[in-house]
N, C-alpha and C positions, 0 to 999 in steps of 0.2 A: 504494500500500500504506500509506495514511495510517490509522493505528489510533486508536480512542478512547483518550484519555489520562487516567489517574487522577491525582489531586492528592495532594500530601503529606498524610498523615493528621494530623489535628489532635488529637493525643492527649497526655496527660500523660507526661512522661518518667519512666521507672521507676527510674532511678538516675543518679547524677552522679559525676564524678571530676574532680579538679583537674588542670591541665596546666601546662606551663612558662609563664613570663612572656612575654607577647606584646608585641613592640616596635611593632606597627602602630598608626597613629593611629586607625583605625576600630575600634570596640569589638568585641572577640572574647570571647564569653560563656564564660569559662573553666570555670565550674561546669556547663556543659552538654556538655562534651566528654569522651568516654571514650578514654583512651590506655593502652596497655600499657607504654610507656616514656616518661618525661617528655622533652619536646623532640622527640619523633618525630611522624610523621604520625598524626593522630587517627583513630579508628574511630567512625563516627557511625551511628545507627540511623534509617533512613528511616521506619520504622513507628512508633517509640515516642518520637519527639520532636515537640513542637508545631511548627507550621510556622515561626513566627518564630525559634524557638530553633535549628531545623535550618538555616535560611537563614543566621543569624549565624555559627554554627559552621562550616558548609560554606564560606561565603565567606571567613571568617577563615583557615581552613586553606589555601584557594586563595591568598589574599594572602600568607601566610607561606611556604608550601612549594611552591605550584603543584600540589599533590596533596592528596587526601583519600581515606579508605577508607570505604565505605558498606556496611553490612549490612542485613538485613531489607528488601531491595529488592523482594521479591515475584516475582522471576523463577522460572519453572517449573523446578524442579531435575531432574525426570525428563527434560524436554526438553534441558536442559543436558548431562545424562549421555549422552543419545543423540548429541548433537553431538560430545562428546569421543570417543565410540567411532567415529563415522563419520570424524572427522578422522584418527584413528590408522589406520583402514583405507585411507583415501585415500593418505596419505603412504607407506604400505607397498607401494603399487602399483609395478610396474616403472617405471623412469625414462622409457622410451619411451611408456608409456601416459599418464603425467602430462603429458608434453610435447605431447600431442595438444590440450591445452587452454591452450597458451602464451598468456600475457597481454601479451606485448611489443608486439603490434600494436594494442593499445587503451590504451597508456600505463600498463599494469599495473593497470588499474581492475577487470578481470573475469577470473576464471580463475586459472591457475597461473603462479607466478614461481619459477624454478628456484633451487637452492642457489647462493649466491655472486654473485647478480646485483645486489642492492641494496647501496648504500654510503651511510654517513652523510655528511652535508655536511661537507666538509673532512677526511674520513678518508683514510688511505692504503691501508687494507685493506678488502675487501668483507666484509659480514656473513656469519656462518656459519649461514644459515637458508634455508628455502624456505617458500612460503606460497601460499594460495588466497584470492581476493577474491570476496565476494558483495556486489552492489550493490542499488540500489532498482529494483523493477519499476515502470516508468512506464506509464500508460495509452497505448494506441495513438494516435499523432498528437500526443502532448504535445510542445510546442516545446523543452522541456528535453532531449529525447532527442538533440539535436544534440551535446550535451556529456556525455551519460551513456549509454554503450553498454549494450546488453542483456546480461543474465546468460548465462553458459554453465554447463552442468551435466554432471558426469561420467556417461556412460552406464553405467559399470561399477557404480555405486552408485545404484540407482533411488530410494532414500529420501532421498538427499542434498538434493534440491530442496525437498521439503516441510519437512524438519527445519530447514534453514538459513533458509528463508523465514520460518518461525515464529520462530526465534531472532532474526532481523533485526528483526521486529516487536516482540519483547520488549525488545530493546536500545533501539529507537526510543522505546517508551513510557517506560521508566525514564529515558532521556536527557531527555525532555521534562519530567519531574518535577524532575530536577536543574537544568535550565536555569531553571525557574520559581523555584527557590531562589536561583540566582545573580541573577535579575532583581530579587528582593526585596532582596538584599544591596546591589545597585547603586542602589537607589531607583527602579527602573523598575516599571511595571505588571506584575503577577505573570506574565501570559502573554505578555509582550512578545516573547519569542523564537519564539512559535508560527509567525508568518508568515515570518520570516527562514529558518527551517529546514524549512518546508513543502516536501515533495518535494526535500529537500536531497540532495546527492551523498554520502551517508554510506556507509561501507565496513565490512563485517564481514570481518575477516582471521583466517584459520585459520593458525596459525604452528607450524612444526616446526623445532626446533633439534636436528640429529642429534648423536650422541655425538661428543665432541671428542678428537682425538688430541693427545698432548703436543707434537707438532710443528706443530699448527695455527697459521697466522698470524692475527693479529687476535683479536677476541672475538666472542661470539655476536651482539651488536648494539652497534655503536659509539655513543658519546655523541651524542645528538641531541635536538631538540625536535620535537614533533608539529606537523603543518601545520594541522590542522583546528581546530574550535571547542573541543570537549572530547573526551577519550578515556575509554571505559569498558572496563576490562580484567578479564576473568575470570581469576583467579589460576591459575598453573601449579603442578603437583606439585613440580617442581624449582625451587629458588630461583635467584637471580641478578640480579633487578631492583634497581637502585639509582638514587637521585636525588641531584643535586648541590645542597647547601644554599647559603645566602648566603655562608658562610665558605669555600666551595670544598671542603667535605668530602663524601664519598660516603656516603649513608645507605642501608641496606637497606630495601626496601619489601616487607613480608611480610603480605599481607591474611589475616585469619582465614579458615578454610574457608568457602566459599560467598560471601564478601564480594567487592565490586568495588573495584579501585583506580581512582580517577578523577583525570585530570590536565588541566591547562589546555593548550590548543594555541595555536599562533601567531596564529590568526585571532581568538581571544578576547583575547589579549594586545594585538593591534592595536586591536580594538574598544574596549577599556578603557584605551587609551593607556598600556599597560604597568602599570596598577594591579594587574591579576592577571597574574603572570609565567608565561610558558611555560618550565618548568624543564627543564634538561638531565637526561636519564636514559639508562641503558644496561643491557645484560644481560651480565654478566661470565661468563667460563668457570667451570665447576664445579671444586671441589677434586678432587684426584687420585682419591679413592675414588668420585666420582660422574661421572667423565668418560665412562664407558661407558653412561650413560643419556641417552635423548632428553628434551628439554623441549618441552612443548606449551603454547600460550597462545592466548587468543581475545580480541583487542582489537576494539572497535567505535569507529571514527573518525567521530564525529558532525560532519557538515559543514553549512554554510549552503547555501542555494540558489545555483546557479552564477551567477545574475544579481544577487545581493545585493551592494550596494556596501559594502565594509568601510571605515568611516570612524570616527574616534574619537567616542565618545559625548560630548555636550556637558558632562555632569556629571563627566566624567573629564579635562576640559581647563580650566585656569585659568592665572593669571599665573605661578604656581610650577611648573605642569606643562603647558608648551606642547605642542601636537600634535607627536608624534614620527615619524609615518609618513604618507605621502601616501595618499589614497583609492585603492582598487583593487577590482575585482570579485572575488568568490570564485573564479570560474573562472580568471581571469587569474593570480591568486595561486597557485592550485593548480598550474596549468601550469608556472609559473616554478619552483616548488619541486620538482615531479616531475622536471624536467630536472636539477636540482642533485643528486638522489639516484640518477640513472641509470635511472629508469623511463620517461622519454621521451628519445629521442635527437634531437640536432640543436638 
């Protein structure tokens, strides 16, 4: 399901706003970043910024926060709306119906994971959520199928397959554009990431956080870092997403309507020798007046090919920044981390 990929539009920026002083050594073009609150994660336009300007601002936000917010990304809004409606319908099904598609036998990679199964690394309480995973459809006989199980689809919702296959392709396309910006920021050839992510083990997750009782232990999603390369998150109607800044403060992440929240995953952190940090984030419980409402979100975990060797890029290693992590394949690293969060047993 490898889709044609558009490039970042090379257009003049229509407006500019100043941002907080950036401490990073790499130039962050402050007059090219739109922010609603100084010192907060910037909101960048994928369509209305010149390629070099977007790459500098996007990479600079990644280096400072591990996060960025991107609007004007070109995803089909009608398709997104159908996806939200179907996700709500699926999670409203009886528990015994949802459990017919239990993902625990394939490492949580495809199908349904029940409420309270996943736990953040190092946490004492399981997360207050349930979710469904959609993966990549590989051609028959593809050798990568050994580590990427086939999708499962709920028979109760016939349109589920087409809608989420198309949404998966949309996320894949936008993800490729964003990776090309990161490549430019790192001084790589613009399409450097194309091969490492070709037929990658990316996951589209449909997330449901049910209403929270006052006695509920833990929080909706404990503090964690994502495993993958980058995550593209379609915002939820209900708030709660927070990131941890360099000073240890928790900052709310509230994308504008229709915008994507993008964050660095551990694989990109390893690849860049921690130059781009994988930032801790969490989903906190709602205030008392919102406890009776569900929260839905739709993250796309963009992964490398399972056989790609994750090793620090030469331009990210020098005498002052020695290599921090040993090389490891994307598949082995994913397996190691899935065990830590309870999606693989043993």
